[in-house]
C-alpha positions as CSV (number, residue, x, y, z in Angstrom):
1,X,80.1,124.1,34.4
2,X,80.4,123.8,38.2
3,X,78.8,125.9,40.8
4,X,80.7,126.2,44.1
5,X,79.5,127.9,47.2
6,X,81.8,128.9,50.0
7,X,80.5,129.8,53.5
8,X,81.6,132.6,55.8
9,X,84.3,130.6,57.5
10,X,85.8,129.6,54.2
11,X,86.4,133.3,53.4
12,X,86.7,134.5,57.0
13,X,90.5,135.0,57.0
14,X,93.3,135.7,54.6
15,X,94.6,132.1,55.0
16,X,91.2,130.7,54.2
17,X,90.8,133.0,51.1
18,X,94.1,131.7,49.8
19,X,92.8,128.1,50.4
20,X,89.7,128.8,48.4
21,X,91.7,130.3,45.6
22,X,93.8,127.1,45.5
23,X,90.6,125.0,45.3
24,X,88.9,126.9,42.5
25,X,91.9,127.7,40.3
26,X,91.8,124.2,38.6
27,X,90.6,124.3,35.0
28,X,87.0,124.5,33.8
29,X,84.4,127.2,34.0
30,X,82.7,127.8,37.3
31,X,80.4,130.1,39.2
32,X,81.6,130.7,42.7
33,X,79.0,131.8,45.3
34,X,80.3,133.5,48.4
35,X,78.8,134.3,51.8
36,X,79.9,137.3,53.8
37,X,83.1,136.9,55.8
38,X,82.4,135.1,59.1
39,X,81.1,137.4,61.8
40,X,80.0,140.1,59.3
41,X,76.3,139.2,58.9
42,X,75.9,138.9,62.7
43,X,77.5,142.4,63.1
44,X,75.2,143.9,60.4
45,X,72.1,142.3,61.9
46,X,73.2,143.8,65.3
47,X,73.8,147.2,63.5
48,X,70.2,147.1,62.1
49,X,68.9,146.6,65.6
50,X,71.0,149.6,66.7
51,X,69.4,151.7,63.9
52,X,66.0,150.5,65.0
53,X,66.8,151.8,68.5
54,X,68.3,155.0,67.4
55,X,71.6,154.3,69.1
56,X,73.9,156.2,66.8
57,X,77.0,156.3,69.1
58,X,76.9,152.5,69.6
59,X,76.5,152.1,65.9
60,X,79.6,154.1,65.1
61,X,81.7,152.1,67.6
62,X,80.4,148.9,66.1
63,X,81.2,150.0,62.5
64,X,84.7,151.1,63.5
65,X,85.5,147.6,64.9
66,X,84.2,146.0,61.7
67,X,86.0,148.5,59.5
68,X,89.4,147.7,61.1
69,X,88.9,144.0,60.4
70,X,88.4,144.7,56.7
71,X,91.4,147.1,56.5
72,X,93.6,144.5,58.1
73,X,92.4,141.9,55.7
74,X,93.2,143.9,52.5
75,X,96.5,145.0,53.9
76,X,97.5,141.3,54.2
77,X,95.8,140.1,51.1
78,X,97.0,142.6,48.5
79,X,100.5,143.5,47.5
80,X,99.6,145.4,44.3
81,X,99.2,149.0,45.4
82,X,96.7,149.9,42.7
83,X,94.4,147.0,43.5
84,X,94.7,147.6,47.2
85,X,93.7,151.2,46.7
86,X,90.8,150.3,44.5
87,X,89.5,147.7,47.0
88,X,90.1,150.2,49.9
89,X,88.1,152.8,48.2
90,X,85.2,150.4,47.7
91,X,85.3,149.4,51.4
92,X,85.3,153.0,52.4
93,X,82.2,153.6,50.3
94,X,80.4,150.7,51.9
95,X,81.2,151.9,55.4
96,X,80.2,155.4,54.5
97,X,76.8,154.0,53.4
98,X,76.5,152.1,56.6
99,X,77.3,155.2,58.7
100,X,74.6,157.1,56.8
101,X,72.2,154.3,57.5
102,X,72.5,155.1,61.2
103,X,70.4,158.2,60.5
104,X,67.7,156.4,58.5
105,X,64.2,155.6,59.8
106,X,64.3,151.9,60.3
107,X,62.3,149.7,57.9
108,X,62.5,146.3,56.4
109,X,64.2,147.8,53.3
110,X,66.8,149.5,55.5
111,X,67.4,146.2,57.2
112,X,67.8,144.3,53.9
113,X,70.2,147.0,52.5
114,X,72.4,146.9,55.6
115,X,72.7,143.1,55.9
116,X,73.4,142.8,52.1
117,X,76.7,144.7,52.4
118,X,78.5,141.6,53.8
119,X,78.2,139.6,50.6
120,X,78.9,142.7,48.5
121,X,82.2,143.2,50.4
122,X,83.4,139.6,50.3
123,X,82.8,139.2,46.6
124,X,84.4,142.5,45.6
125,X,87.5,141.7,47.7
126,X,87.8,138.1,46.5
127,X,87.3,138.9,42.8
128,X,90.1,141.5,42.9
129,X,92.3,139.1,44.9
130,X,91.9,136.5,42.1
131,X,92.8,139.1,39.5
132,X,96.0,139.9,41.5
133,X,96.9,136.2,41.4
134,X,96.5,136.1,37.7
135,X,93.3,134.1,37.5
136,X,90.6,134.9,34.9
137,X,87.8,136.1,37.2
138,X,84.8,138.5,36.9
139,X,82.4,139.8,39.4
140,X,78.8,138.7,38.6
141,X,76.4,140.9,40.6
142,X,73.6,138.8,42.1
143,X,71.3,141.9,42.1
144,X,71.5,141.9,38.3
145,X,69.7,138.5,38.0
146,X,68.6,137.0,41.3
147,X,64.9,137.8,42.2
148,X,62.1,136.4,44.2
149,X,58.4,136.7,43.4
150,X,55.6,137.9,45.6
151,X,55.4,134.5,47.3
152,X,59.1,134.9,48.1
153,X,59.9,132.0,45.8
154,X,62.7,132.2,43.2
155,X,61.5,133.7,40.0
156,X,63.2,131.1,37.9
157,X,62.2,132.5,34.5
158,X,63.5,136.0,35.4
159,X,66.7,134.5,36.9
160,X,67.4,132.3,33.8
161,X,66.8,135.1,31.3
162,X,68.9,137.7,33.2
163,X,71.7,135.4,34.4
164,X,72.4,134.3,30.8
165,X,72.1,137.9,29.6
166,X,74.6,139.3,32.1
167,X,77.1,136.6,31.4
168,X,76.8,137.1,27.6
169,X,77.4,140.8,28.0
170,X,80.5,140.4,30.2
171,X,84.1,139.8,29.0
172,X,84.4,136.0,29.1
173,X,86.1,134.5,32.2
174,X,86.9,131.1,33.7
175,X,85.6,132.1,37.1
176,X,82.5,134.1,37.9
177,X,82.2,135.4,41.5
178,X,78.7,136.2,42.8
179,X,76.9,136.9,46.1
180,X,74.9,134.3,47.9
181,X,71.9,135.2,50.1
182,X,71.0,138.6,48.6
183,X,68.4,139.2,45.8
184,X,65.7,141.6,44.6
185,X,62.1,141.3,45.5
186,X,59.2,141.5,43.0
187,X,59.3,145.3,43.3
188,X,63.0,145.6,42.6
189,X,64.1,146.3,46.2
190,X,67.0,144.6,47.9
191,X,65.8,141.4,49.7
192,X,67.3,138.1,50.8
193,X,66.8,134.4,50.9
194,X,67.0,134.3,54.7
195,X,70.0,133.2,56.9
196,X,71.9,130.4,55.3
197,X,70.5,131.3,51.9
198,X,73.8,131.2,50.1
199,X,73.4,127.4,49.7
200,X,70.0,128.1,48.1
201,X,71.5,130.7,45.8
202,X,74.0,128.1,44.6
203,X,71.5,125.5,43.7
204,X,69.1,128.0,42.0
205,X,72.1,129.0,39.8
206,X,73.0,125.4,39.2
207,X,69.5,124.5,38.1
208,X,69.0,127.4,35.7
209,X,72.5,126.9,34.2
210,X,72.2,123.1,34.0
211,X,75.4,122.7,36.0
212,X,77.3,119.4,36.1
213,X,77.5,119.6,39.9
214,X,76.8,122.0,42.7
215,X,79.4,122.0,45.5
216,X,78.8,123.4,49.0
217,X,82.1,124.0,50.8
218,X,81.9,124.5,54.6
219,X,84.1,123.8,57.6
220,X,82.9,120.2,58.1
221,X,83.3,117.2,55.8
222,X,79.7,116.6,54.9
223,X,76.6,115.5,56.6
224,X,77.4,113.7,59.8
225,X,75.2,110.9,61.3
226,X,74.6,113.0,64.4
227,X,75.4,116.5,65.6
228,X,79.2,116.5,66.4
229,X,78.7,119.5,68.7
230,X,76.9,117.3,71.2
231,X,77.7,113.7,70.3
232,X,81.1,112.0,70.2
233,X,82.3,109.6,67.5
234,X,80.1,110.8,64.7
235,X,81.1,110.3,61.1
236,X,80.4,111.8,57.7
237,X,77.8,110.0,55.5
238,X,79.3,109.4,52.0
239,X,76.0,109.3,50.0
240,X,72.5,110.6,50.6
241,X,69.4,110.8,48.4
242,X,67.7,114.2,47.7
243,X,64.8,113.1,50.0
244,X,67.1,112.2,52.9
245,X,69.1,115.4,52.6
246,X,66.0,117.5,52.4
247,X,64.6,115.9,55.6
248,X,67.9,116.4,57.5
249,X,68.3,120.0,56.4
250,X,64.7,120.9,57.3
251,X,64.9,119.2,60.7
252,X,68.0,121.0,61.9
253,X,71.2,119.8,60.2
254,X,73.0,123.1,60.1
255,X,75.3,122.2,57.2
256,X,72.6,122.8,54.6
257,X,69.9,125.4,54.1
258,X,66.5,123.6,54.2
259,X,65.5,124.5,50.7
260,X,68.9,123.8,49.1
261,X,68.1,120.5,47.2
262,X,64.7,121.6,45.8
263,X,65.9,123.5,42.7
264,X,68.3,120.8,41.5
265,X,66.3,117.7,42.4
266,X,64.0,118.2,39.4
267,X,67.0,118.2,37.0
268,X,69.0,115.5,38.8
269,X,72.0,117.7,39.4
270,X,74.3,116.3,42.1
271,X,75.1,118.3,45.2
272,X,78.4,117.6,46.9
273,X,79.2,118.8,50.4
274,X,83.0,119.4,50.9
275,X,85.3,120.6,53.6
276,X,87.3,123.7,52.7
277,X,89.9,122.8,55.3
278,X,90.2,119.3,54.0
279,X,89.5,119.4,50.3
280,X,90.8,115.8,49.7
281,X,88.0,114.4,51.9
282,X,85.1,112.8,50.0
283,X,82.4,114.6,51.9
284,X,78.8,113.8,51.1
285,X,77.3,113.3,47.6
286,X,73.6,114.0,47.3
287,X,71.9,112.4,44.2
288,X,68.6,110.7,43.3
289,X,70.2,107.3,44.0
290,X,69.4,105.4,47.1
291,X,72.3,103.8,49.1
292,X,71.1,101.4,51.7
293,X,68.2,101.4,54.1
294,X,67.6,102.1,57.8
295,X,68.5,105.1,59.9
296,X,71.5,107.0,58.5
297,X,71.5,110.2,60.5
298,X,70.0,112.1,63.4
299,X,69.3,115.9,63.5
300,X,67.6,118.2,66.0
301,X,65.5,121.4,65.4
302,X,65.1,123.9,68.3
303,X,62.7,126.7,69.0
304,X,59.7,124.5,68.5
305,X,56.3,125.4,70.0
306,X,53.9,122.6,70.8
307,X,50.1,123.3,70.8
308,X,47.5,121.0,72.2
309,X,43.9,121.7,71.0
310,X,41.3,119.8,73.0
311,X,37.5,119.8,72.4
312,X,34.7,117.4,73.3
313,X,33.0,118.6,70.1
314,X,35.8,117.0,68.1
315,X,34.4,113.5,68.9
316,X,33.1,112.0,65.7
317,X,32.8,115.6,64.3
318,X,33.9,116.0,60.7
319,X,35.4,119.4,59.8
320,X,37.2,119.9,63.0
321,X,40.7,119.5,61.6
322,X,39.7,121.7,58.6
323,X,38.7,124.4,61.0
324,X,42.1,124.1,62.8
325,X,44.2,124.1,59.7
326,X,42.3,127.1,58.3
327,X,43.5,129.2,61.3
328,X,47.2,128.2,60.6
329,X,46.7,129.0,56.9
330,X,45.3,132.4,57.8
331,X,48.4,133.2,59.8
332,X,50.7,131.7,57.2
333,X,52.2,129.4,59.9
334,X,53.5,126.0,58.8
335,X,53.0,122.9,60.9
336,X,55.8,120.4,61.5
337,X,54.4,117.5,63.4
338,X,50.8,116.5,64.2
339,X,49.2,113.7,66.2
340,X,45.5,113.2,67.0
341,X,43.2,111.4,69.4
342,X,39.4,111.3,69.8
343,X,39.2,114.6,71.5
344,X,42.5,116.4,70.9
345,X,45.0,117.4,68.3
346,X,48.7,118.1,69.2
347,X,50.9,119.9,66.7
348,X,54.1,121.8,66.5
349,X,55.3,125.0,64.8
350,X,58.7,126.5,64.4
351,X,57.5,130.1,63.8
352,X,55.7,131.6,66.9
353,X,55.5,135.1,65.6
354,X,51.7,134.8,65.1
355,X,51.1,132.5,68.1
356,X,49.0,135.0,70.0
357,X,46.5,135.4,67.2
358,X,46.4,131.7,66.5
359,X,45.7,130.8,70.1
360,X,43.0,133.5,70.4
361,X,41.1,132.0,67.5
362,X,41.5,128.4,68.6
363,X,40.2,129.4,72.1
364,X,36.8,130.2,70.5
365,X,36.0,126.5,70.1
366,X,38.7,124.5,72.1
367,X,40.9,124.4,75.1
368,X,44.4,125.3,74.1
369,X,47.7,124.4,75.9
370,X,51.0,125.8,74.7
371,X,54.4,124.5,75.5
372,X,57.5,126.4,74.2
373,X,61.2,125.5,74.5
374,X,60.6,122.2,72.6
375,X,62.9,120.4,70.2
376,X,62.3,117.9,67.4
377,X,64.8,115.1,67.1
378,X,64.6,113.6,63.6
379,X,65.9,110.2,62.4
380,X,66.4,110.0,58.7
381,X,67.1,107.2,56.2
382,X,65.5,105.4,53.3
383,X,62.5,103.3,54.4
384,X,63.3,103.7,58.1
385,X,59.8,102.7,59.2
386,X,60.3,99.3,57.5
387,X,63.8,98.6,58.6
388,X,64.3,95.7,61.0
389,X,66.6,97.6,63.4
390,X,64.3,100.7,63.7
391,X,62.7,99.4,66.9
392,X,65.9,100.0,68.8
393,X,65.4,103.7,68.8
394,X,62.2,103.4,70.9
395,X,64.4,102.3,73.8
396,X,64.9,106.0,74.3
397,X,61.4,106.1,75.8
398,X,62.8,104.6,79.0
399,X,65.4,107.4,79.3
400,X,63.6,110.6,78.1
401,X,60.1,112.0,78.3
402,X,59.0,112.1,74.7
403,X,55.9,114.2,74.2
404,X,55.1,113.4,70.6
405,X,56.1,110.8,67.9
406,X,55.6,111.2,64.2
407,X,55.9,107.7,62.6
408,X,54.6,106.7,59.2
409,X,54.0,110.2,57.8
410,X,57.1,109.7,55.7
411,X,59.0,106.4,54.9
412,X,62.2,108.3,55.4
413,X,61.7,110.1,58.7
414,X,60.7,109.4,62.3
415,X,60.5,112.5,64.6
416,X,60.4,112.8,68.4
417,X,59.3,115.9,70.3
418,X,61.2,116.5,73.5
419,X,61.8,119.3,75.9
420,X,64.9,121.3,74.7
421,X,66.5,120.6,78.0
422,X,66.4,116.9,77.1
423,X,67.6,117.3,73.5
424,X,71.3,116.5,74.0
425,X,70.6,113.5,76.1
426,X,68.1,112.3,73.5
427,X,70.7,112.7,70.7
428,X,73.2,110.7,72.7
429,X,70.8,108.0,73.7
430,X,69.3,107.5,70.3
431,X,72.8,107.5,68.8
432,X,73.8,104.8,71.2
433,X,70.8,102.6,70.5
434,X,70.9,103.0,66.7
435,X,74.6,103.2,65.8
436,X,76.4,101.5,68.6
């Protein structure tokens, strides 16, 4: 059994859907996880903001534009009139629901219901397209088995029990199409795994079904050794360990959701990153095996807030850090980087939603300085802190103002904190020193 996930670009046009069909039609059972068609989730998120603001007229205009895109897609994709009518009726029903939502009182549940429609549309359309093309395909509704618990973590027991039950109750098929991203919460309401969560869906399914391999298909041929949007002459990395991939995903490599490798690492299920537009390319294979040492890749994470906490009472005072960490725990805010001196602690967070409350409490016993618009540039590879060439990266200190350095917290990661305005220059300079 294979689990294959295709992103929004991969199903974003008729041409790309045909390409995906050609990729998955080869023999063997598989579960195919689909994102919403490219642009749909952004449009639905914007629509939810329109609902929040009570802008009904703007919402109707937005929906009309999106509706025309779907009508055009099915007109081109389907030649069997009965199937085209069936899919058209489903699309009409979804957009009627979205129109009715414009009159709803905004809430988190309304938001989740609205943004979930993108995946429901893409999977319904694609399953019926495969049927038209003579493939053995069934729609496997994610809301029948995918659930998170009260800690917003996958409820693996529930998922395993219900996924197997749903498949056993269906007419057998070679290809099962399901939705990424969307799920139920512990109360049975529609929720989601956050943006990019379709990758996470795929590896959760892969883990509970003991898949032979999970494949993540996107529009780029695997993890690159730097961000190709900003740096020239990057190349795909053929092999990464689970630890290396997890570090890169967490610290900003957009090709993979940060939590993707967690479900499959325990069961040693390989994850392969492939390019839908170039299926013959090797891509990147992520396993428990280690291939080489030293810096393999560079990634950057934006929207970082740096907080400096200074207090003379910290000097030789036990319990100071405990007091600081308890405040961040209270506000459920994770810390990315941390450095200390005799009288100060500097740390970073990527979620500033509770910043005001955190600073207010820290101010009771320390002087607090906050800098936003920061970026973490992360260098990843097996045992990077021991590799003989790692010192080269520190030449960047003569070119860029580096605010913090995290070195030694992990054998596989060195992180630099810089102003976001300096991020691109930092990526280029470090790439030059390390890879050229």
